[in-house]
C-alpha positions as CSV (number, residue, x, y, z in Angstrom):
1,M,43.7,14.6,-20.7
2,H,42.4,11.3,-19.3
3,K,44.7,9.4,-21.7
4,L,47.7,11.4,-20.6
5,G,47.0,10.6,-17.0
6,I,46.9,6.9,-17.7
7,F,50.1,7.1,-19.7
8,L,51.9,8.8,-16.9
9,L,50.7,6.2,-14.4
10,V,51.9,3.4,-16.6
11,M,55.3,5.0,-17.0
12,L,55.5,5.4,-13.2
13,L,54.7,1.8,-12.6
14,G,57.3,0.8,-15.2
15,I,60.1,2.7,-13.4
16,I,59.1,1.2,-10.0
17,V,59.2,-2.3,-11.5
18,L,62.7,-1.7,-13.1
19,I,64.4,-0.3,-10.0
20,P,64.4,-3.5,-7.9
21,A,65.3,-5.5,-11.0
22,Q,68.5,-3.5,-11.4
23,S,69.5,-3.7,-7.7
24,A,68.7,-7.4,-7.2
25,S,72.0,-8.6,-8.8
26,A,74.3,-7.3,-6.1
27,V,74.4,-6.1,-2.5
28,G,76.4,-3.0,-2.1
29,P,78.8,-1.5,-2.9
30,Y,79.9,-0.9,0.6
31,T,82.7,1.4,1.7
32,P,84.9,0.8,4.8
33,I,83.8,2.0,8.2
34,A,87.4,2.5,9.1
35,D,90.8,2.4,7.2
36,A,94.4,3.0,7.9
37,Y,97.9,1.9,6.9
38,T,100.8,0.8,9.1
39,L,104.5,1.3,8.4
40,L,107.3,-1.1,9.2
41,N,109.9,1.7,9.2
42,S,107.8,4.0,11.4
43,P,106.3,1.4,13.8
44,N,104.7,3.9,16.2
45,T,103.1,6.2,13.6
46,N,99.4,6.3,13.2
47,A,98.2,7.3,9.7
48,G,94.4,6.8,10.2
49,S,93.5,10.4,9.4
50,N,95.5,10.6,6.1
51,N,93.6,11.1,2.8
52,Y,95.7,8.4,1.2
53,L,96.8,4.9,2.2
54,L,100.2,3.6,1.2
55,L,100.9,0.0,0.3
56,S,104.6,-0.8,-0.1
57,A,107.2,-3.5,-0.2
58,S,110.9,-4.0,-0.6
59,N,112.6,-6.9,-2.4
60,L,116.3,-5.8,-2.1
61,D,117.3,-8.8,0.0
62,G,114.2,-10.9,-0.2
63,C,110.6,-9.7,-0.2
64,V,109.5,-7.7,2.8
65,P,106.0,-6.1,3.0
66,T,106.8,-2.7,4.5
67,S,103.3,-1.5,5.0
68,Y,99.8,-3.0,5.5
69,V,96.5,-1.4,4.5
70,W,93.7,-2.1,6.9
71,F,90.0,-2.0,6.2
72,K,87.1,-2.5,8.5
73,F,83.7,-3.4,6.9
74,Q,80.2,-4.0,8.4
75,V,79.0,-7.0,6.4
76,P,75.2,-6.9,5.7
77,N,72.9,-9.7,6.4
78,P,71.1,-10.6,3.2
79,T,68.7,-13.5,3.1
80,T,70.5,-15.0,0.1
81,T,73.8,-16.7,0.3
82,I,76.9,-14.6,-0.5
83,S,78.3,-16.6,-3.3
84,Y,80.6,-14.0,-4.9
85,A,82.5,-11.2,-3.3
86,T,84.9,-8.6,-4.7
87,L,87.0,-6.0,-2.9
88,S,87.7,-3.2,-5.4
89,V,90.8,-1.1,-4.5
90,P,91.4,1.9,-6.8
91,I,95.1,2.5,-7.3
92,D,95.4,6.3,-7.6
93,A,99.2,6.6,-8.0
94,I,102.5,4.7,-7.9
95,Y,105.9,5.8,-6.9
96,S,109.1,5.6,-8.9
97,G,107.8,4.4,-12.2
98,N,105.8,1.3,-12.9
99,E,107.4,-1.3,-10.6
100,S,105.5,-4.5,-10.1
101,L,103.8,-5.1,-6.8
102,D,101.5,-8.1,-6.7
103,M,99.0,-8.0,-3.8
104,E,97.2,-10.4,-1.5
105,L,94.2,-10.0,0.8
106,R,94.1,-11.4,4.3
107,S,91.7,-11.1,7.2
108,S,92.2,-10.6,10.9
109,S,89.9,-12.0,13.6
110,D,90.6,-8.9,15.6
111,T,88.1,-6.1,14.8
112,D,88.8,-4.0,17.8
113,W,91.6,-1.9,16.2
114,Q,90.9,1.8,15.9
115,E,91.5,4.0,12.9
116,S,93.0,6.7,15.2
117,S,95.5,4.5,17.0
118,I,96.5,1.5,14.9
119,N,100.2,1.3,14.0
120,W,102.8,-1.3,13.0
121,S,103.7,-2.0,16.6
122,N,100.1,-2.6,17.9
123,Q,98.4,-3.9,14.8
124,P,96.6,-7.3,15.2
125,D,97.9,-10.5,13.8
126,L,96.7,-11.6,10.4
127,D,94.9,-14.8,9.7
128,L,97.0,-17.4,7.9
129,E,94.7,-17.9,4.9
130,V,95.1,-15.7,1.8
131,L,91.5,-14.9,0.8
132,A,92.4,-13.5,-2.6
133,T,95.2,-12.1,-4.7
134,A,95.5,-9.3,-7.3
135,P,98.2,-8.8,-9.9
136,S,100.3,-5.7,-10.0
137,T,98.0,-2.8,-10.9
138,A,99.0,0.4,-12.6
139,A,97.4,3.8,-11.9
140,P,94.7,4.8,-12.4
141,S,92.8,1.4,-12.3
142,D,91.3,-0.9,-9.8
143,A,92.9,-3.9,-8.1
144,L,90.2,-6.5,-7.8
145,F,90.3,-9.1,-5.1
146,T,87.7,-11.8,-5.7
147,S,87.6,-15.5,-4.9
148,A,85.3,-18.2,-3.5
149,A,87.4,-18.0,-0.3
150,L,86.5,-14.4,0.2
151,A,82.8,-15.0,-0.5
152,G,82.8,-17.9,2.0
153,Y,84.6,-15.9,4.6
154,L,82.0,-13.0,4.4
155,N,79.0,-15.4,4.1
156,A,80.0,-16.9,7.4
157,R,80.1,-13.4,9.0
158,K,76.9,-11.9,7.7
159,G,75.8,-9.1,10.0
160,Q,79.2,-8.8,11.6
161,T,82.2,-6.5,11.4
162,V,85.3,-7.8,9.6
163,S,88.9,-6.7,9.2
164,L,90.4,-7.1,5.7
165,V,94.1,-6.4,5.1
166,V,95.9,-5.7,1.8
167,K,99.7,-6.5,1.7
168,A,102.4,-7.4,-0.8
169,N,102.2,-10.9,-2.2
170,C,105.7,-12.2,-1.8
171,N,104.8,-15.3,-3.7
172,G,104.2,-13.1,-6.8
173,N,106.2,-10.3,-8.4
174,V,107.5,-7.6,-6.2
175,Y,110.0,-5.0,-7.4
176,S,113.0,-3.9,-5.3
177,E,111.1,-0.9,-4.0
178,A,107.4,-0.5,-4.8
179,T,104.6,1.6,-3.5
180,R,100.9,2.1,-4.4
181,V,98.7,5.0,-3.3
182,I,95.1,4.3,-2.4
183,A,92.4,6.8,-1.5
184,A,91.3,6.6,2.1
185,R,87.7,7.0,3.1
186,E,88.4,10.6,4.3
187,N,89.3,11.5,0.7
188,T,86.3,13.2,-1.0
189,T,87.8,13.7,-4.4
190,A,89.0,10.2,-5.4
191,N,87.4,6.8,-6.2
192,K,86.5,4.8,-3.2
193,V,87.4,1.3,-1.9
194,E,84.3,-0.8,-2.4
195,L,83.1,-4.2,-1.2
196,V,80.6,-5.8,-3.5
197,L,78.6,-8.9,-2.6
198,Q,76.6,-11.0,-5.0
199,G,74.1,-13.9,-4.7
200,P,74.0,-17.1,-6.7
201,T,74.4,-15.4,-10.0
202,N,77.7,-13.7,-10.6
203,I,77.9,-10.5,-12.8
204,N,80.9,-8.6,-13.8
205,L,81.9,-5.8,-11.4
206,L,81.9,-3.2,-14.2
207,D,78.4,-4.3,-15.2
208,M,77.3,-4.0,-11.6
209,K,78.5,-0.4,-11.4
210,A,76.7,0.3,-14.7
211,N,73.6,-1.1,-13.2
212,S,74.0,1.1,-10.2
213,R,74.3,4.2,-12.4
214,T,71.2,3.0,-14.3
215,Q,69.3,2.6,-11.0
216,D,70.3,6.2,-10.0
217,R,69.0,7.5,-13.3
218,Q,65.7,5.6,-12.7
219,I,65.3,7.0,-9.3
220,V,65.8,10.5,-10.7
221,A,63.3,9.7,-13.4
222,L,60.9,8.4,-10.8
223,G,61.0,11.8,-9.0
224,V,60.4,13.7,-12.2
225,F,57.4,11.5,-13.1
226,V,55.9,11.8,-9.6
227,G,56.2,15.6,-10.0
228,I,54.6,15.5,-13.4
229,I,51.7,13.3,-12.2
230,S,51.2,15.5,-9.1
231,A,51.1,18.6,-11.2
232,Y,48.7,17.0,-13.7
233,F,46.2,16.0,-11.1
234,L,46.5,19.4,-9.3
235,V,45.7,21.2,-12.5
236,K,42.9,18.8,-13.3
237,K,41.4,19.3,-9.8
238,S,41.7,23.1,-10.1
239,S,39.9,23.0,-13.5
240,F,36.9,21.4,-11.8
241,G,37.1,23.7,-8.8
């Protein structure tokens, strides 16, 4: 029985060592603390409580983004430099076939907007710089916005709140009428919008998610082993009682 106890302790230490190794590659993922979309054709409508966000554009007489999707994030304050950043936006559905809708990511220096009141008429101005672009993405799959500019923007704002805005990229391909449907943070049944930050070593986002799942399994295993060890020593103590 003494050997069994040593074996269990060694396994426990192994799991404890592995957990930080899996999580050290990335910070996050983080979900928005607020989100909403604004509509050009309904400028006074607030859609902050909707379960879905709509991203749309028209290119009938020249490209016009007809809705913006707003996200507010609280950027963490890691000790390491944020060298890589990815905003993952799951596209849950599209309207009217598979029309192209290239996308771009902007920021806004205004972070005072409220999910419950923002609309097209009162939405803040966007910053001029395009932080990242993503090609037209079919459903169901993720539109990935990643760039050195996005990482640099977030690195300069560690510990602060930021506004990130997704809109049509009129320098890319935009169909005559195109719409994408994105799950809002209120939606409990769909994939979530996620912001992933990384240090000096970049890893693929899908690998990062796999690592997160591995870490979850390790935490469960840790709980199981703690329970086994506790039971073992309780039984051992009672046998001597």
